[in-house]
N, C-alpha and C positions, 0 to 999 in steps of 0.2 A: 558413576554415571554409565549409563547403557546407551547404545547407539539408537537412534531413531529413524526408521524407514530407510534403511541402505546406506552404503557409503556417502553419496551424494548430500545427505543431509546433514546439518550441523546439530549442535546441541541446543535445547531450549530449556535447561534444567536448574538454576540456582536453587530455586524453592518451588516445590509443589509440581515440577513436572512439565514437558513441554505442553502436554493438552491444557494445564490450568492456564498458563499465560496466554495461548492461543484461544481459549475460551475467553479469557477476560477482554481480548482485544475483540472478539466478535460480538460479546455482549455489551461493550461500551463501557468497560470499567477501567478508566484511566489510571487510578491510584495503583493498582495491580500491576498495570503494564509499566508504570513508572517505577515501581519499587524493582521490577526485574531489572530494568535497564541501570538503575542506580547500584545495583548489586554486580554490575560487569556483565549483565547479560547481553548477548549479542542480537543487536537489532535486525541483523540481516539473516539471521538462522531461519532455517525451515523445518516445519514439521508435517509430515504427509504431503509435501510438495508446496505448502503455503508459507509465507512468511507472516509476520505481524502486520505488515502493511496490507497484503492481500487479504487478511481476516478484516481488518478494520474496514477496507474500501467494499469488501463484497456484503457488508452488513449495514453499510451507511454510518458508521460509527467515527464521525467528524471530531468528536472530542479526543478519542484515542489516536486519531491521525495527525491531529496537531501535536501531540506529545511525540510521536514516532518522527515528525518532519523537523523537530527541534534537535534532533540528534544529528551530529555532523557525520557521523559514519552511516547512516541510512542510504541505501542505494535505491533509489525510487523506480529505476529501470529493470531490477529482477523480474525474472519470469516465474510463474507459478507452474504446476503441474499441466494446466491447460496452454501454457506458452503466452499467457497474459501477464502485462504489468498492472500495478495496482490502479492506474488510471484507466486502463481498459476493462478492469473488473468491477469499478465504480459506473463506468459508463454503461455497460452491459446490463448492469441490475438498476439502473435509472436513478442513481444517487449522485444528483447534481450537485449538492453542496460538497461532496468529497472531491468530485472533478474541479469545481472552481477552487477549492482549498489547494489541492495539488497545483494548478496552475498559480495561484497567488505565492505559494511558498517556494516554487522551485523556478529556476532560470531556464531548465529544460525538462521537457516530460515526454516520453515516448507514446506516441499514440498509433503507431503504424510502421510504415517501412523508412519514414523520416522523422527527424525531430523537428519540433515547433520550437525554435529560439524566443527569447524574451523580445528581440526586436519584431519579429513575425506577431507575436501575440499582442504586442503594443498597438497595432493597427487594426485590431478588431475588438468587438465588444465580448462581454463574458458571454452573452448568448451565442454569439458566433464561434467561440471557443466549445462550448458545451455542444452544439450542433455538430462541429468538427469531429469532435472526440466520439459522440454517439455514432455519427456515421461511420467512423472507422470499425466499429464494432458490429452494427447491426445493419449497414447499408442505410440507403435514404429514409430520412424520417417520414 
């Protein structure tokens, strides 16, 4: 195994190399991502500054996102090379389905300088959550 993109990056490589599994997440191929994870692949590993979560969220791949969220080791608040969480990436790219899925599956999701807890989220509609997340990225709608 060789190091990918400097000392801060982990390895994404049981089979096919880092770019293979990241590309699978970007293109919405859950079977490849699931196989990688079943072979003890690191769900939080990075390649060129992106995690599998960022790859799925930046391309609106809810099917891959659901597989990642089922992994108990997933850290949803990791930042990519642009200092964005998966939620921020999904909102910035307009993938409402991914934003909703992240809110549904997680009790906490980082959307800016504060955490939105499950208690706070319970008091607003999904549309309110989407608007809040989108506003944190791009300003007023």
